[in-house]
C-alpha positions, 0 to 999 in steps of 0.5 A, spaced: 295 415 118 292 420 113 285 419 110 285 420 104 279 426 104 283 430 110 284 437 107 291 440 109 293 447 110 296 447 102 290 444 099 285 450 103 292 455 100 291 452 093 284 452 093 283 460 097 288 461 091 285 458 085 277 462 088 282 469 088 284 468 081 277 465 079 273 471 082 278 476 078 278 473 072 271 474 073 271 481 075 276 482 067 282 484 072 289 482 070 294 481 076 300 477 076 300 470 076 305 470 081 302 475 086 302 472 093 293 471 097 295 478 099 295 481 094 290 477 090 286 479 096 287 486 095 285 486 088 279 483 090 276 487 094 277 494 090 274 490 084 269 489 088 267 496 091 269 499 084 262 494 081 259 496 086 260 503 085 258 502 077 265 505 075 268 499 072 276 496 072 281 497 068 283 492 062 283 484 063 279 479 060 272 483 059 276 488 053 282 492 052 278 499 055 273 501 059 268 503 053 269 495 052 269 492 058 262 496 059 260 494 052 257 500 050 261 504 043 266 499 042 265 501 035 267 508 036 273 506 041 280 507 038 283 501 041 278 497 039 279 499 032 286 498 033 286 491 035 280 489 029 285 491 024 291 486 027 286 481 026 
């Protein structure tokens, strides 16, 4: 009989996927919702290497461009001005 506290392989996979998605969101990296685990792992590794090297990732939750993601020069950024006009 299965104990309610037993963690199945499927539970562990769902947790890993949620963790990878959370890391990518924190790193401001966009990704496809239906991406498989291997793709998410590659994206996380790439984004973490970019951060460690002082670079920024492409667009995502951190902003619409590299200037936005870094938090610098958002007043002079063309894409930021365009977004403010749309809002």
